PyMOL Python script that loads the backbone (N, CA, C, O; Angstrom):
from pymol import cmd

cmd.read_pdbstr("""\
ATOM      1  N   MET A   1     140.939   6.178 -22.575  1.00  0.00           N
ATOM      2  CA  MET A   1     141.658   5.675 -21.547  1.00  0.00           C
ATOM      3  C   MET A   1     142.793   5.607 -21.406  1.00  0.00           C
ATOM      4  O   MET A   1     143.457   5.042 -22.276  1.00  0.00           O
ATOM      5  N   VAL A   2     143.352   6.101 -20.378  1.00  0.00           N
ATOM      6  CA  VAL A   2     144.722   5.684 -19.927  1.00  0.00           C
ATOM      7  C   VAL A   2     144.691   4.544 -19.406  1.00  0.00           C
ATOM      8  O   VAL A   2     143.901   3.988 -18.643  1.00  0.00           O
ATOM      9  N   ALA A   3     146.241   4.057 -20.210  1.00  0.00           N
ATOM     10  CA  ALA A   3     146.673   2.441 -19.578  1.00  0.00           C
ATOM     11  C   ALA A   3     147.539   2.445 -18.400  1.00  0.00           C
ATOM     12  O   ALA A   3     148.322   3.387 -18.521  1.00  0.00           O
ATOM     13  N   THR A   4     147.736   1.819 -17.339  1.00  0.00           N
ATOM     14  CA  THR A   4     148.764   2.154 -16.977  1.00  0.00           C
ATOM     15  C   THR A   4     149.112   0.271 -16.159  1.00  0.00           C
ATOM     16  O   THR A   4     148.266  -0.621 -16.228  1.00  0.00           O
ATOM     17  N   ASP A   5     150.314   0.115 -15.560  1.00  0.00           N
ATOM     18  CA  ASP A   5     150.865  -1.279 -15.098  1.00  0.00           C
ATOM     19  C   ASP A   5     149.966  -1.147 -13.371  1.00  0.00           C
ATOM     20  O   ASP A   5     148.941  -0.522 -13.097  1.00  0.00           O
ATOM     21  N   TYR A   6     150.525  -1.690 -12.804  1.00  0.00           N
ATOM     22  CA  TYR A   6     149.307  -1.993 -11.933  1.00  0.00           C
ATOM     23  C   TYR A   6     150.212  -1.913 -10.691  1.00  0.00           C
ATOM     24  O   TYR A   6     150.311  -2.830  -9.876  1.00  0.00           O
ATOM     25  N   TRP A   7     151.181  -0.168 -10.579  1.00  0.00           N
ATOM     26  CA  TRP A   7     151.360   0.781  -9.712  1.00  0.00           C
ATOM     27  C   TRP A   7     150.026   0.872  -8.876  1.00  0.00           C
ATOM     28  O   TRP A   7     149.053   0.973  -9.623  1.00  0.00           O
ATOM     29  N   LYS A   8     149.694   0.864  -7.482  1.00  0.00           N
ATOM     30  CA  LYS A   8     148.586   1.774  -6.623  1.00  0.00           C
ATOM     31  C   LYS A   8     148.449   2.780  -6.609  1.00  0.00           C
ATOM     32  O   LYS A   8     147.307   3.226  -6.502  1.00  0.00           O
ATOM     33  N   ALA A   9     149.681   3.723  -6.724  1.00  0.00           N
ATOM     34  CA  ALA A   9     149.636   5.216  -6.742  1.00  0.00           C
ATOM     35  C   ALA A   9     148.323   5.339  -8.562  1.00  0.00           C
ATOM     36  O   ALA A   9     147.355   6.056  -8.813  1.00  0.00           O
ATOM     37  N   TYR A  10     148.568   4.963  -8.834  1.00  0.00           N
ATOM     38  CA  TYR A  10     147.613   4.542 -10.022  1.00  0.00           C
ATOM     39  C   TYR A  10     146.219   5.097  -9.999  1.00  0.00           C
ATOM     40  O   TYR A  10     145.734   5.918 -10.777  1.00  0.00           O
ATOM     41  N   GLU A  11     145.570   4.410  -8.806  1.00  0.00           N
ATOM     42  CA  GLU A  11     144.600   4.326  -8.798  1.00  0.00           C
ATOM     43  C   GLU A  11     143.925   5.498  -7.741  1.00  0.00           C
ATOM     44  O   GLU A  11     142.776   5.763  -7.387  1.00  0.00           O
ATOM     45  N   ILE A  12     145.061   5.959  -7.487  1.00  0.00           N
ATOM     46  CA  ILE A  12     144.726   7.398  -6.634  1.00  0.00           C
ATOM     47  C   ILE A  12     144.212   8.772  -7.285  1.00  0.00           C
ATOM     48  O   ILE A  12     143.508   9.735  -6.983  1.00  0.00           O
ATOM     49  N   PHE A  13     145.246   8.124  -8.730  1.00  0.00           N
ATOM     50  CA  PHE A  13     144.909   9.835  -9.595  1.00  0.00           C
ATOM     51  C   PHE A  13     144.372   9.832 -10.284  1.00  0.00           C
ATOM     52  O   PHE A  13     143.783  10.855 -10.632  1.00  0.00           O
ATOM     53  N   VAL A  14     144.259   8.808 -10.838  1.00  0.00           N
ATOM     54  CA  VAL A  14     143.463   8.605 -12.243  1.00  0.00           C
ATOM     55  C   VAL A  14     141.899   7.804 -12.271  1.00  0.00           C
ATOM     56  O   VAL A  14     141.740   6.650 -11.874  1.00  0.00           O
ATOM     57  N   ASP A  15     140.924   8.583 -12.767  1.00  0.00           N
ATOM     58  CA  ASP A  15     139.764   8.624 -13.051  1.00  0.00           C
ATOM     59  C   ASP A  15     139.210   7.242 -12.681  1.00  0.00           C
ATOM     60  O   ASP A  15     138.925   7.589 -11.535  1.00  0.00           O
ATOM     61  N   LYS A  16     138.845   6.023 -12.716  1.00  0.00           N
ATOM     62  CA  LYS A  16     138.472   4.745 -12.561  1.00  0.00           C
ATOM     63  C   LYS A  16     137.215   4.967 -13.749  1.00  0.00           C
ATOM     64  O   LYS A  16     137.022   3.821 -14.156  1.00  0.00           O
ATOM     65  N   ASP A  17     136.427   5.744 -14.374  1.00  0.00           N
ATOM     66  CA  ASP A  17     135.786   5.375 -15.771  1.00  0.00           C
ATOM     67  C   ASP A  17     136.943   5.192 -17.025  1.00  0.00           C
ATOM     68  O   ASP A  17     136.830   4.394 -17.955  1.00  0.00           O
ATOM     69  N   ILE A  18     138.252   6.279 -16.775  1.00  0.00           N
ATOM     70  CA  ILE A  18     139.387   5.768 -17.936  1.00  0.00           C
ATOM     71  C   ILE A  18     140.627   4.800 -17.883  1.00  0.00           C
ATOM     72  O   ILE A  18     141.446   4.357 -18.689  1.00  0.00           O
ATOM     73  N   HIS A  19     140.365   4.691 -16.549  1.00  0.00           N
ATOM     74  CA  HIS A  19     141.962   3.823 -16.139  1.00  0.00           C
ATOM     75  C   HIS A  19     141.505   2.627 -16.332  1.00  0.00           C
ATOM     76  O   HIS A  19     140.355   2.361 -15.982  1.00  0.00           O
ATOM     77  N   LYS A  20     142.534   1.432 -17.083  1.00  0.00           N
ATOM     78  CA  LYS A  20     143.100   0.428 -17.535  1.00  0.00           C
ATOM     79  C   LYS A  20     144.239  -0.183 -17.250  1.00  0.00           C
ATOM     80  O   LYS A  20     145.172  -0.202 -18.053  1.00  0.00           O
ATOM     81  N   GLN A  21     144.292  -0.797 -15.976  1.00  0.00           N
ATOM     82  CA  GLN A  21     144.887  -1.708 -15.447  1.00  0.00           C
ATOM     83  C   GLN A  21     146.154  -2.904 -16.092  1.00  0.00           C
ATOM     84  O   GLN A  21     146.345  -3.872 -15.356  1.00  0.00           O
ATOM     85  N   SER A  22     146.781  -2.858 -17.084  1.00  0.00           N
ATOM     86  CA  SER A  22     147.026  -3.653 -17.619  1.00  0.00           C
ATOM     87  C   SER A  22     148.930  -4.248 -18.560  1.00  0.00           C
ATOM     88  O   SER A  22     149.537  -3.488 -19.314  1.00  0.00           O
ATOM     89  N   LYS A  23     149.227  -5.103 -18.342  1.00  0.00           N
ATOM     90  CA  LYS A  23     150.787  -5.347 -18.665  1.00  0.00           C
ATOM     91  C   LYS A  23     150.662  -5.081 -20.384  1.00  0.00           C
ATOM     92  O   LYS A  23     151.700  -4.761 -20.962  1.00  0.00           O
ATOM     93  N   ALA A  24     149.210  -5.236 -21.297  1.00  0.00           N
ATOM     94  CA  ALA A  24     149.098  -5.722 -21.998  1.00  0.00           C
ATOM     95  C   ALA A  24     148.937  -4.407 -23.242  1.00  0.00           C
ATOM     96  O   ALA A  24     148.793  -4.527 -24.459  1.00  0.00           O
ATOM     97  N   GLU A  25     149.001  -3.516 -22.639  1.00  0.00           N
ATOM     98  CA  GLU A  25     148.341  -2.081 -23.191  1.00  0.00           C
ATOM     99  C   GLU A  25     149.320  -1.402 -22.899  1.00  0.00           C
ATOM    100  O   GLU A  25     149.110  -0.647 -23.849  1.00  0.00           O
ATOM    101  N   THR A  26     150.337  -0.916 -22.380  1.00  0.00           N
ATOM    102  CA  THR A  26     151.655  -0.931 -21.708  1.00  0.00           C
ATOM    103  C   THR A  26     153.029  -1.167 -23.060  1.00  0.00           C
ATOM    104  O   THR A  26     153.755  -0.350 -23.626  1.00  0.00           O
ATOM    105  N   TYR A  27     152.932  -2.264 -23.139  1.00  0.00           N
ATOM    106  CA  TYR A  27     154.609  -3.042 -23.580  1.00  0.00           C
ATOM    107  C   TYR A  27     155.089  -1.701 -24.642  1.00  0.00           C
ATOM    108  O   TYR A  27     156.143  -1.089 -24.812  1.00  0.00           O
ATOM    109  N   THR A  28     153.414  -1.610 -25.357  1.00  0.00           N
ATOM    110  CA  THR A  28     153.757  -0.813 -26.299  1.00  0.00           C
ATOM    111  C   THR A  28     154.413   0.083 -26.818  1.00  0.00           C
ATOM    112  O   THR A  28     154.928   0.082 -27.937  1.00  0.00           O
ATOM    113  N   VAL A  29     154.431   1.520 -25.404  1.00  0.00           N
ATOM    114  CA  VAL A  29     154.462   2.532 -25.506  1.00  0.00           C
ATOM    115  C   VAL A  29     155.848   2.446 -25.146  1.00  0.00           C
ATOM    116  O   VAL A  29     156.596   3.088 -25.882  1.00  0.00           O
ATOM    117  N   GLU A  30     156.476   1.706 -24.036  1.00  0.00           N
ATOM    118  CA  GLU A  30     157.440   1.533 -23.556  1.00  0.00           C
ATOM    119  C   GLU A  30     158.604   0.981 -23.817  1.00  0.00           C
ATOM    120  O   GLU A  30     159.707   1.004 -23.270  1.00  0.00           O
ATOM    121  N   GLY A  31     157.984   0.279 -25.125  1.00  0.00           N
ATOM    122  CA  GLY A  31     158.899  -0.284 -26.533  1.00  0.00           C
ATOM    123  C   GLY A  31     159.356   0.564 -27.125  1.00  0.00           C
ATOM    124  O   GLY A  31     160.531   0.378 -27.440  1.00  0.00           O
ATOM    125  N   TYR A  32     158.661   1.992 -27.611  1.00  0.00           N
ATOM    126  CA  TYR A  32     158.893   3.309 -27.916  1.00  0.00           C
ATOM    127  C   TYR A  32     159.705   4.289 -27.726  1.00  0.00           C
ATOM    128  O   TYR A  32     160.429   4.962 -28.459  1.00  0.00           O
ATOM    129  N   ASN A  33     159.342   4.249 -26.028  1.00  0.00           N
ATOM    130  CA  ASN A  33     160.087   5.001 -24.930  1.00  0.00           C
ATOM    131  C   ASN A  33     161.483   4.879 -24.994  1.00  0.00           C
ATOM    132  O   ASN A  33     162.257   5.833 -25.078  1.00  0.00           O
ATOM    133  N   SER A  34     161.911   3.251 -24.938  1.00  0.00           N
ATOM    134  CA  SER A  34     163.229   2.701 -25.285  1.00  0.00           C
ATOM    135  C   SER A  34     163.887   2.945 -26.473  1.00  0.00           C
ATOM    136  O   SER A  34     165.035   3.376 -26.585  1.00  0.00           O
ATOM    137  N   PHE A  35     162.929   2.582 -27.571  1.00  0.00           N
ATOM    138  CA  PHE A  35     163.812   3.396 -28.798  1.00  0.00           C
ATOM    139  C   PHE A  35     163.843   5.265 -29.131  1.00  0.00           C
ATOM    140  O   PHE A  35     164.583   5.810 -29.950  1.00  0.00           O
ATOM    141  N   PHE A  36     163.079   5.786 -28.461  1.00  0.00           N
ATOM    142  CA  PHE A  36     163.744   7.630 -28.481  1.00  0.00           C
ATOM    143  C   PHE A  36     165.025   7.784 -27.564  1.00  0.00           C
ATOM    144  O   PHE A  36     166.102   8.287 -27.884  1.00  0.00           O
ATOM    145  N   ARG A  37     164.684   7.276 -26.441  1.00  0.00           N
ATOM    146  CA  ARG A  37     166.172   7.357 -25.484  1.00  0.00           C
ATOM    147  C   ARG A  37     167.576   6.770 -26.557  1.00  0.00           C
ATOM    148  O   ARG A  37     168.452   7.444 -27.098  1.00  0.00           O
ATOM    149  N   HIS A  38     167.380   5.470 -26.577  1.00  0.00           N
ATOM    150  CA  HIS A  38     168.227   5.051 -27.650  1.00  0.00           C
ATOM    151  C   HIS A  38     169.012   5.757 -28.813  1.00  0.00           C
ATOM    152  O   HIS A  38     170.186   5.641 -29.164  1.00  0.00           O
ATOM    153  N   PHE A  39     167.943   6.557 -29.317  1.00  0.00           N
ATOM    154  CA  PHE A  39     168.744   6.563 -30.544  1.00  0.00           C
ATOM    155  C   PHE A  39     169.014   8.000 -30.360  1.00  0.00           C
ATOM    156  O   PHE A  39     170.039   8.500 -30.822  1.00  0.00           O
ATOM    157  N   LEU A  40     168.015   8.786 -29.612  1.00  0.00           N
ATOM    158  CA  LEU A  40     168.381  10.410 -29.045  1.00  0.00           C
ATOM    159  C   LEU A  40     168.670  10.639 -27.871  1.00  0.00           C
ATOM    160  O   LEU A  40     167.895  10.431 -26.937  1.00  0.00           O
ATOM    161  N   ALA A  41     170.256  11.269 -27.716  1.00  0.00           N
ATOM    162  CA  ALA A  41     170.573  11.478 -26.476  1.00  0.00           C
ATOM    163  C   ALA A  41     169.614  12.783 -26.035  1.00  0.00           C
ATOM    164  O   ALA A  41     169.825  12.893 -24.827  1.00  0.00           O
ATOM    165  N   ARG A  42     168.852  13.617 -26.356  1.00  0.00           N
ATOM    166  CA  ARG A  42     168.485  14.648 -25.593  1.00  0.00           C
ATOM    167  C   ARG A  42     167.144  13.851 -25.050  1.00  0.00           C
ATOM    168  O   ARG A  42     166.238  14.647 -24.804  1.00  0.00           O
ATOM    169  N   MET A  43     166.847  12.661 -24.837  1.00  0.00           N
ATOM    170  CA  MET A  43     165.811  11.785 -24.136  1.00  0.00           C
ATOM    171  C   MET A  43     166.434  11.238 -23.520  1.00  0.00           C
ATOM    172  O   MET A  43     165.905  10.130 -23.433  1.00  0.00           O
ATOM    173  N   ARG A  44     167.582  11.258 -22.785  1.00  0.00           N
ATOM    174  CA  ARG A  44     168.502  10.287 -21.604  1.00  0.00           C
ATOM    175  C   ARG A  44     167.608  11.413 -20.858  1.00  0.00           C
ATOM    176  O   ARG A  44     166.491  11.929 -20.887  1.00  0.00           O
ATOM    177  N   ARG A  45     169.516  11.469 -19.795  1.00  0.00           N
ATOM    178  CA  ARG A  45     169.318  12.887 -18.524  1.00  0.00           C
ATOM    179  C   ARG A  45     169.725  13.339 -19.257  1.00  0.00           C
ATOM    180  O   ARG A  45     170.230  13.062 -20.345  1.00  0.00           O
ATOM    181  N   LYS A  46     169.370  14.792 -18.220  1.00  0.00           N
ATOM    182  CA  LYS A  46     169.084  15.704 -18.279  1.00  0.00           C
ATOM    183  C   LYS A  46     171.015  16.545 -17.856  1.00  0.00           C
ATOM    184  O   LYS A  46     171.409  17.305 -16.972  1.00  0.00           O
ATOM    185  N   THR A  47     171.661  15.896 -18.973  1.00  0.00           N
ATOM    186  CA  THR A  47     173.252  16.838 -18.810  1.00  0.00           C
ATOM    187  C   THR A  47     173.636  17.446 -19.801  1.00  0.00           C
ATOM    188  O   THR A  47     172.812  18.271 -20.194  1.00  0.00           O
ATOM    189  N   LYS A  48     175.119  17.347 -20.734  1.00  0.00           N
ATOM    190  CA  LYS A  48     174.690  17.784 -21.500  1.00  0.00           C
ATOM    191  C   LYS A  48     173.558  18.359 -22.850  1.00  0.00           C
ATOM    192  O   LYS A  48     173.367  19.346 -23.560  1.00  0.00           O
ATOM    193  N   CYS A  49     173.256  17.588 -22.708  1.00  0.00           N
ATOM    194  CA  CYS A  49     172.040  17.371 -24.309  1.00  0.00           C
ATOM    195  C   CYS A  49     171.278  17.083 -24.034  1.00  0.00           C
ATOM    196  O   CYS A  49     170.840  15.948 -24.219  1.00  0.00           O
ATOM    197  N   TYR A  50     170.655  18.122 -23.356  1.00  0.00           N
ATOM    198  CA  TYR A  50     169.011  18.024 -23.475  1.00  0.00           C
ATOM    199  C   TYR A  50     168.519  18.546 -24.312  1.00  0.00           C
ATOM    200  O   TYR A  50     169.211  19.119 -25.153  1.00  0.00           O
ATOM    201  N   SER A  51     166.891  18.539 -24.405  1.00  0.00           N
ATOM    202  CA  SER A  51     166.076  20.323 -24.940  1.00  0.00           C
ATOM    203  C   SER A  51     165.695  21.151 -24.304  1.00  0.00           C
ATOM    204  O   SER A  51     164.835  21.178 -23.423  1.00  0.00           O
ATOM    205  N   LYS A  52     166.540  22.134 -24.866  1.00  0.00           N
ATOM    206  CA  LYS A  52     165.739  23.815 -23.885  1.00  0.00           C
ATOM    207  C   LYS A  52     164.694  24.083 -24.584  1.00  0.00           C
ATOM    208  O   LYS A  52     163.850  24.803 -24.050  1.00  0.00           O
ATOM    209  N   SER A  53     164.393  23.461 -26.314  1.00  0.00           N
ATOM    210  CA  SER A  53     163.141  24.392 -26.855  1.00  0.00           C
ATOM    211  C   SER A  53     162.133  23.016 -27.625  1.00  0.00           C
ATOM    212  O   SER A  53     162.471  22.465 -28.673  1.00  0.00           O
ATOM    213  N   VAL A  54     160.810  22.643 -26.791  1.00  0.00           N
ATOM    214  CA  VAL A  54     160.143  21.898 -27.142  1.00  0.00           C
ATOM    215  C   VAL A  54     160.554  21.900 -28.828  1.00  0.00           C
ATOM    216  O   VAL A  54     160.583  20.788 -29.355  1.00  0.00           O
ATOM    217  N   LYS A  55     160.753  22.651 -29.370  1.00  0.00           N
ATOM    218  CA  LYS A  55     160.320  22.822 -31.041  1.00  0.00           C
ATOM    219  C   LYS A  55     161.249  22.167 -32.202  1.00  0.00           C
ATOM    220  O   LYS A  55     160.972  22.060 -33.397  1.00  0.00           O
ATOM    221  N   MET A  56     162.529  21.724 -31.463  1.00  0.00           N
ATOM    222  CA  MET A  56     164.139  20.998 -31.407  1.00  0.00           C
ATOM    223  C   MET A  56     163.455  19.669 -30.705  1.00  0.00           C
ATOM    224  O   MET A  56     163.925  18.762 -31.392  1.00  0.00           O
ATOM    225  N   LEU A  57     162.844  19.228 -29.994  1.00  0.00           N
ATOM    226  CA  LEU A  57     162.299  18.435 -29.628  1.00  0.00           C
ATOM    227  C   LEU A  57     161.988  17.076 -30.739  1.00  0.00           C
ATOM    228  O   LEU A  57     162.490  15.991 -31.031  1.00  0.00           O
ATOM    229  N   GLU A  58     160.448  18.211 -31.240  1.00  0.00           N
ATOM    230  CA  GLU A  58     159.827  17.679 -32.008  1.00  0.00           C
ATOM    231  C   GLU A  58     160.345  18.061 -33.256  1.00  0.00           C
ATOM    232  O   GLU A  58     159.450  17.578 -33.949  1.00  0.00           O
ATOM    233  N   TYR A  59     161.294  18.680 -34.236  1.00  0.00           N
ATOM    234  CA  TYR A  59     162.040  18.305 -34.861  1.00  0.00           C
ATOM    235  C   TYR A  59     163.215  17.430 -34.682  1.00  0.00           C
ATOM    236  O   TYR A  59     163.730  17.381 -35.799  1.00  0.00           O
ATOM    237  N   SER A  60     163.955  16.666 -33.811  1.00  0.00           N
ATOM    238  CA  SER A  60     164.337  15.182 -33.863  1.00  0.00           C
ATOM    239  C   SER A  60     163.529  14.618 -33.975  1.00  0.00           C
ATOM    240  O   SER A  60     163.510  14.154 -35.115  1.00  0.00           O
ATOM    241  N   PHE A  61     162.054  14.083 -32.938  1.00  0.00           N
ATOM    242  CA  PHE A  61     161.286  13.342 -33.117  1.00  0.00           C
ATOM    243  C   PHE A  61     161.141  13.144 -34.972  1.00  0.00           C
ATOM    244  O   PHE A  61     161.322  12.135 -35.653  1.00  0.00           O
ATOM    245  N   ALA A  62     160.760  14.499 -35.370  1.00  0.00           N
ATOM    246  CA  ALA A  62     160.109  14.043 -36.681  1.00  0.00           C
ATOM    247  C   ALA A  62     161.575  13.595 -37.496  1.00  0.00           C
ATOM    248  O   ALA A  62     161.638  12.424 -37.870  1.00  0.00           O
ATOM    249  N   LEU A  63     162.702  14.468 -37.764  1.00  0.00           N
ATOM    250  CA  LEU A  63     163.576  13.459 -37.733  1.00  0.00           C
ATOM    251  C   LEU A  63     163.761  11.908 -38.063  1.00  0.00           C
ATOM    252  O   LEU A  63     163.604  11.395 -39.171  1.00  0.00           O
ATOM    253  N   LEU A  64     164.161  11.201 -36.765  1.00  0.00           N
ATOM    254  CA  LEU A  64     164.716   9.825 -36.502  1.00  0.00           C
ATOM    255  C   LEU A  64     163.305   9.618 -36.887  1.00  0.00           C
ATOM    256  O   LEU A  64     163.562   9.408 -38.073  1.00  0.00           O
ATOM    257  N   MET A  65     162.226   9.527 -36.842  1.00  0.00           N
ATOM    258  CA  MET A  65     161.103   8.537 -37.706  1.00  0.00           C
ATOM    259  C   MET A  65     160.899   8.685 -39.506  1.00  0.00           C
ATOM    260  O   MET A  65     160.277   8.044 -40.353  1.00  0.00           O
ATOM    261  N   ALA A  66     161.687   9.751 -39.518  1.00  0.00           N
ATOM    262  CA  ALA A  66     161.717   9.749 -41.213  1.00  0.00           C
ATOM    263  C   ALA A  66     163.129   8.739 -41.513  1.00  0.00           C
ATOM    264  O   ALA A  66     163.407   7.762 -42.209  1.00  0.00           O
ATOM    265  N   LYS A  67     163.453   9.170 -41.040  1.00  0.00           N
ATOM    266  CA  LYS A  67     165.189   8.151 -40.934  1.00  0.00           C
ATOM    267  C   LYS A  67     164.902   6.609 -41.237  1.00  0.00           C
ATOM    268  O   LYS A  67     165.213   5.969 -42.242  1.00  0.00           O
ATOM    269  N   TRP A  68     163.994   6.050 -39.707  1.00  0.00           N
ATOM    270  CA  TRP A  68     163.554   4.610 -39.342  1.00  0.00           C
ATOM    271  C   TRP A  68     162.718   4.382 -40.712  1.00  0.00           C
ATOM    272  O   TRP A  68     163.181   3.427 -41.336  1.00  0.00           O
ATOM    273  N   ASN A  69     161.583   5.016 -41.369  1.00  0.00           N
ATOM    274  CA  ASN A  69     160.639   4.321 -42.330  1.00  0.00           C
ATOM    275  C   ASN A  69     161.122   4.615 -43.738  1.00  0.00           C
ATOM    276  O   ASN A  69     160.373   4.675 -44.713  1.00  0.00           O
ATOM    277  N   ASP A  70     162.833   4.846 -43.773  1.00  0.00           N
ATOM    278  CA  ASP A  70     163.311   5.077 -44.831  1.00  0.00           C
ATOM    279  C   ASP A  70     162.786   6.610 -45.851  1.00  0.00           C
ATOM    280  O   ASP A  70     163.309   6.928 -46.919  1.00  0.00           O
ATOM    281  N   ASN A  71     162.047   7.096 -45.399  1.00  0.00           N
ATOM    282  CA  ASN A  71     161.818   8.505 -46.056  1.00  0.00           C
ATOM    283  C   ASN A  71     162.217   9.479 -45.730  1.00  0.00           C
ATOM    284  O   ASN A  71     161.507  10.485 -45.701  1.00  0.00           O
ATOM    285  N   LEU A  72     164.251   9.467 -45.177  1.00  0.00           N
ATOM    286  CA  LEU A  72     164.515  10.522 -45.891  1.00  0.00           C
ATOM    287  C   LEU A  72     166.662   9.826 -45.703  1.00  0.00           C
ATOM    288  O   LEU A  72     167.181   9.075 -44.877  1.00  0.00           O
ATOM    289  N   ALA A  73     167.137  10.435 -46.686  1.00  0.00           N
ATOM    290  CA  ALA A  73     167.928   9.915 -46.969  1.00  0.00           C
ATOM    291  C   ALA A  73     169.329  11.150 -46.622  1.00  0.00           C
ATOM    292  O   ALA A  73     169.268  12.331 -46.967  1.00  0.00           O
ATOM    293  N   ILE A  74     170.540  10.506 -45.866  1.00  0.00           N
ATOM    294  CA  ILE A  74     171.683  10.874 -45.176  1.00  0.00           C
ATOM    295  C   ILE A  74     172.349   9.956 -45.799  1.00  0.00           C
ATOM    296  O   ILE A  74     173.548   9.799 -45.567  1.00  0.00           O
TER     297      ILE A  74
END
""", "prot")
cmd.dss("prot")
cmd.show_as("cartoon", "prot")
cmd.util.cbc("prot")
cmd.orient("prot")
């Protein structure tokens, strides 16, 4: 299933069999996106702080989640 908001362009590109338009299905994802952009500079605009390596991006997410869940003592 692919959940999107009600933007008309999604109807063109996403197959109707797997497409669900609902704000109730997208608010959690938007919340997580906001969380990562807030705490990780590499998830904001591409200036001096953007990721050049996918591996470093994965490590950044893992470190943030470990700290957020109290699994990392810094």
